[in-house]
C-alpha distance (Angstrom), angle and dihedral (degrees) to the residues before:
residue distance angle dihedral
M1 . . .
S2 3.80 . .
L3 3.80 123.3 .
G4 3.79 89.7 -111.3
S5 3.79 92.0 52.1
S6 3.80 91.4 47.5
K7 3.82 90.6 53.1
F8 3.80 89.6 48.8
V9 3.82 92.1 52.8
F10 3.82 91.9 46.3
L11 3.79 93.2 50.6
L12 3.80 93.4 44.8
L13 3.79 94.3 49.2
S14 3.80 90.6 44.9
F15 3.79 90.2 53.9
L16 3.79 92.6 46.9
L17 3.79 92.7 48.5
L18 3.80 91.1 50.4
S19 3.80 91.0 48.4
N20 3.81 88.0 56.8
F21 3.81 94.1 48.9
G22 3.78 110.1 133.2
K23 3.79 95.5 26.9
S24 3.81 123.8 110.4
Q25 3.79 90.3 6.0
Q26 3.80 89.8 161.9
L27 3.79 86.5 73.6
I28 3.79 115.9 63.6
M29 3.77 139.2 -173.7
N30 3.82 116.1 -95.8
Y31 3.80 93.2 9.1
Y32 3.82 91.6 166.3
N33 3.81 97.7 47.6
Q34 3.80 93.1 112.1
T35 3.80 103.0 27.4
C36 3.82 100.7 40.0
P37 3.82 110.2 1.8
K38 3.81 94.5 177.1
A39 3.82 94.6 50.5
E40 3.81 99.2 103.5
D41 3.80 92.7 42.5
I42 3.81 91.1 50.5
I43 3.80 91.8 50.6
K44 3.80 91.5 48.5
Q45 3.81 92.6 48.8
E46 3.79 91.8 49.5
V47 3.80 93.3 47.4
F48 3.80 91.0 49.7
S49 3.81 91.8 46.9
L50 3.80 92.3 50.2
Y51 3.80 90.6 47.7
K52 3.80 90.9 57.0
K53 3.80 89.7 55.1
H54 3.80 99.4 34.1
G55 3.81 112.9 22.1
N56 3.79 93.3 -173.8
S57 3.81 90.2 62.5
A58 3.82 88.7 80.4
I59 3.80 90.4 61.3
S60 3.79 90.9 45.7
W61 3.81 92.7 57.1
I62 3.81 90.9 58.8
R63 3.79 95.4 45.8
N64 3.79 92.9 44.8
L65 3.80 91.6 53.3
F66 3.81 90.1 50.1
H67 3.80 92.2 52.4
D68 3.79 92.7 45.5
C69 3.80 97.2 46.9
M70 3.81 97.7 44.0
V71 3.82 91.9 62.1
K72 3.82 107.0 73.2
S73 3.82 97.4 -62.0
C74 3.80 148.1 -3.8
D75 3.79 90.1 -98.0
A76 3.82 108.6 125.5
S77 3.81 90.5 -107.2
L78 3.81 86.6 138.5
L79 3.81 90.5 68.9
L80 3.79 98.7 55.8
E81 3.79 118.9 113.3
M82 3.81 100.1 -153.2
K83 3.78 128.4 -161.3
K84 3.81 115.9 -130.7
E85 3.78 93.2 -103.6
E86 3.81 90.5 50.3
G87 3.80 97.3 58.1
V88 3.79 140.8 -97.4
S89 3.78 117.4 -41.7
E90 3.80 117.3 -129.8
M91 3.78 92.0 -143.4
K92 3.82 90.0 60.2
S93 3.80 93.3 55.7
S94 3.80 120.0 107.7
R95 3.82 87.1 -124.3
S96 3.81 87.6 65.9
F97 3.80 91.1 60.1
G98 3.79 110.9 138.7
I99 3.81 96.4 18.6
R100 3.78 108.5 141.1
N101 3.78 143.8 177.1
L102 3.80 97.5 33.7
K103 3.80 87.4 138.2
Y104 3.79 89.6 71.5
V105 3.80 91.5 67.0
N106 3.77 89.0 63.7
K107 3.81 90.7 45.3
I108 3.81 89.9 57.7
K109 3.80 90.3 42.5
Q110 3.80 91.4 58.3
V111 3.81 91.4 52.3
L112 3.81 89.3 51.5
E113 3.80 92.0 46.6
N114 3.80 88.4 57.6
E115 3.80 90.3 50.4
C116 3.81 99.2 42.7
P117 3.83 117.4 -3.9
N118 3.81 122.3 -139.2
T119 3.79 92.8 2.9
V120 3.83 115.7 96.9
S121 3.80 117.8 59.8
C122 3.78 124.4 -133.8
A123 3.81 87.0 -127.8
D124 3.81 91.7 60.1
I125 3.81 90.5 46.3
M126 3.81 89.8 55.9
A127 3.80 93.3 47.3
L128 3.80 96.3 45.8
A129 3.80 92.6 43.6
A130 3.82 89.9 55.2
R131 3.80 89.7 49.2
D132 3.81 91.7 51.8
A133 3.80 93.3 43.4
I134 3.79 90.6 57.7
V135 3.80 89.6 62.7
L136 3.81 90.8 52.3
L137 3.80 89.3 53.9
G138 3.80 93.4 51.7
G139 3.79 100.0 -90.7
L140 3.79 130.7 127.2
E141 3.77 128.7 -76.6
M142 3.79 111.7 -117.5
E143 3.77 142.0 178.6
M144 3.80 114.2 -115.5
K145 3.79 130.6 -164.8
T146 3.79 118.1 -123.5
G147 3.79 139.1 -169.6
R148 3.81 99.7 103.2
R149 3.78 118.2 151.6
D150 3.80 128.2 -149.7
S151 3.77 125.7 -100.6
K152 3.79 119.2 -117.4
E153 3.79 91.9 -145.3
S154 3.78 142.0 40.8
Y155 3.79 122.4 -128.6
G156 3.78 105.9 -145.1
E157 3.82 91.2 139.9
I158 3.81 93.5 65.5
L159 3.79 100.3 29.7
E160 3.82 93.1 101.3
E161 3.78 90.1 56.4
M162 3.79 94.6 50.8
I163 3.80 109.0 39.9
P164 3.82 116.1 68.2
N165 3.79 116.0 -120.6
H166 3.80 122.1 -134.6
N167 3.83 88.8 -121.8
D168 3.80 95.0 50.4
S169 3.78 119.9 111.2
L170 3.78 114.9 -97.3
S171 3.80 90.3 -118.8
L172 3.82 90.1 58.5
V173 3.81 92.0 47.2
L174 3.81 91.5 50.0
S175 3.80 89.7 48.1
R176 3.81 93.0 52.9
F177 3.77 91.8 50.3
Q178 3.80 91.0 45.8
D179 3.81 88.6 54.7
I180 3.81 89.0 66.1
G181 3.80 95.3 42.7
I182 3.80 100.3 -93.9
D183 3.80 113.0 131.0
P184 3.84 126.3 -151.5
Q185 3.80 94.1 -92.1
A186 3.81 92.3 53.2
T187 3.81 89.9 43.8
V188 3.80 90.9 55.2
A189 3.80 88.8 49.5
L190 3.82 93.6 48.9
L191 3.79 92.3 50.4
G192 3.80 85.5 57.5
A193 3.81 84.4 80.8
H194 3.80 83.1 83.1
S195 3.78 85.8 76.6
V196 3.80 85.3 86.0
G197 3.76 133.2 46.6
R198 3.76 131.1 20.8
V199 3.79 143.4 -76.9
H200 3.79 121.9 -131.0
C201 3.78 115.9 -122.9
V202 3.80 91.3 -119.6
N203 3.83 86.5 69.4
I204 3.80 95.2 47.1
V205 3.80 107.6 41.7
N206 3.80 93.6 81.2
R207 3.83 86.3 70.0
L208 3.81 93.5 48.4
Y209 3.80 107.1 39.8
P210 2.96 140.8 93.5
T211 3.81 84.2 -3.3
V212 3.78 131.4 -0.8
D213 3.79 117.1 -99.3
P214 3.83 104.9 -107.1
T215 3.80 90.4 -136.2
L216 3.82 89.7 62.7
D217 3.81 119.9 90.0
P218 3.86 105.6 -108.1
D219 3.80 95.1 -135.0
H220 3.78 91.7 48.5
A221 3.78 89.3 48.0
E222 3.82 89.6 57.6
Y223 3.79 90.1 51.8
L224 3.80 90.2 49.8
K225 3.80 91.0 50.4
E226 3.79 88.6 56.2
R227 3.80 89.0 52.7
C228 3.81 92.8 42.5
P229 3.83 107.7 30.1
N230 3.81 95.0 158.5
P231 3.83 118.4 78.0
N232 3.81 87.8 -155.0
P233 3.80 104.7 39.7
D234 3.75 122.6 -170.1
P235 3.85 106.2 -118.6
K236 3.79 89.8 -146.5
A237 3.80 89.9 61.2
V238 3.83 88.7 69.6
Q239 3.78 95.8 -143.0
Y240 3.77 111.8 170.2
A241 3.80 148.7 155.2
R242 3.79 127.7 -135.2
N243 3.79 117.3 -108.8
D244 3.79 91.1 -138.8
L245 3.80 121.4 25.8
E246 3.81 94.6 -168.9
T247 3.82 103.4 50.6
P248 3.82 105.5 6.4
M249 3.81 94.7 165.6
V250 3.81 98.7 41.0
L251 3.78 124.5 87.4
D252 3.79 102.3 -133.4
N253 3.78 143.3 128.1
N254 3.81 95.0 -86.3
F255 3.79 85.8 104.1
Y256 3.81 89.7 69.8
K257 3.79 91.8 46.0
N258 3.80 87.1 56.1
V259 3.80 91.6 48.0
L260 3.82 91.7 52.4
G261 3.82 90.3 43.1
H262 3.83 91.6 51.9
K263 3.79 92.1 -115.3
A264 3.80 100.3 116.0
L265 3.79 109.9 127.3
L266 3.79 102.0 -146.7
L267 3.77 121.1 62.6
V268 3.79 94.0 -131.3
D269 3.82 90.1 52.9
Q270 3.78 91.6 52.8
Q271 3.80 90.9 50.1
L272 3.80 89.1 62.6
G273 3.81 87.4 73.6
S274 3.79 95.9 54.2
S275 3.79 103.4 41.8
P276 3.82 116.5 94.2
I277 3.82 87.3 -144.0
T278 3.79 96.2 57.9
L279 3.80 105.4 22.7
P280 3.85 95.2 82.1
Y281 3.80 90.3 55.0
V282 3.80 91.5 46.3
Q283 3.79 90.0 52.6
Q284 3.80 93.1 47.2
M285 3.79 94.0 48.9
N286 3.78 90.6 44.1
S287 3.79 91.4 55.7
N288 3.81 97.3 45.2
N289 3.81 122.0 38.9
T290 3.82 92.2 -176.4
Y291 3.78 90.0 56.0
F292 3.81 91.1 48.5
L293 3.80 93.3 51.6
A294 3.81 91.3 50.5
Q295 3.80 92.4 48.3
F296 3.81 91.4 46.4
A297 3.80 91.2 52.1
W298 3.78 90.6 49.8
A299 3.81 93.3 47.1
L300 3.79 92.1 49.9
L301 3.80 90.6 52.1
L302 3.81 89.2 51.9
L303 3.79 90.5 50.3
S304 3.80 92.6 47.6
E305 3.81 90.7 56.6
N306 3.79 96.7 53.7
N307 3.80 109.5 137.0
P308 3.83 97.4 -42.4
L309 3.78 122.8 -162.8
T310 3.80 107.5 -120.8
D311 3.81 142.7 166.4
E312 3.82 109.0 4.2
E313 3.80 94.5 -4.3
G314 3.78 118.1 103.0
E315 3.80 121.3 -12.6
I316 3.79 144.0 -102.9
R317 3.80 103.6 -101.0
K318 3.77 119.1 -141.5
D319 3.81 89.7 -154.6
C320 3.80 115.8 30.5
R321 3.79 91.4 -143.9
R322 3.80 96.6 58.2
V323 3.78 140.6 39.8
N324 3.76 115.1 -113.4
S325 3.79 112.6 -90.3
């Protein structure tokens, strides 16, 4: 990144941070400075170590934070393994299909428990791990507030109402993001996470069979049919296509190039390029990768501060999979 680009990013992030001054004041920077001063360094080291062994874990951290924060709060409710009498687990919902690597949150938690018992929440581990994973994928370093506490329940019953579906209309998706304080520009930036990772065939075939979606590039559709030859794929077969064929493990603005080139895999992603509300942002992020990365960082910070449990709310779980007995 050039010096000029670096200055641009610094100034933009500074402006965005100032514009958010006064919000989410229950969360603060360096929350663990006194109680567990090595906490953020430990999380970063563990995330980097896991990435060296399992590169896809970096993508998982981002998706897992999204799924956790969109349902009521960034409170690690996604991680809970609930008994029948305790409620419906989010991780067992069909909307959590394809979520992976949740076990690594507990791995990091155990390291932190050895360093400073009963101090660092699973919710903060998830948020900070996503922040650190972004750097590994080519995104920007950022400061993130902490102090989240863990939910004592999971919200599988309402998950369908909260998390946008890939077949939802764009207006509904924008509305759900707006409900948690994320405007259309930030929504377009967050969906840029689809620059990395993959999409399972079960979420693509509706655009391929029985006829090809006319908004999909015909040549790309033929490639996707090779990847997903069955109109009724078995989810357990784990058939998929990459979101971005050029830089599949790099967070960059190729996502928007694919949207404008009619090569986005999910229907809601493709709709970003035809809506007058979102198209200007798609075009701007497509033309300037530095701008996209800054907007993505800002949008992720907004997401990470959605309705956190703080102070006497929630708890600090000893095991991220279970509420404290």
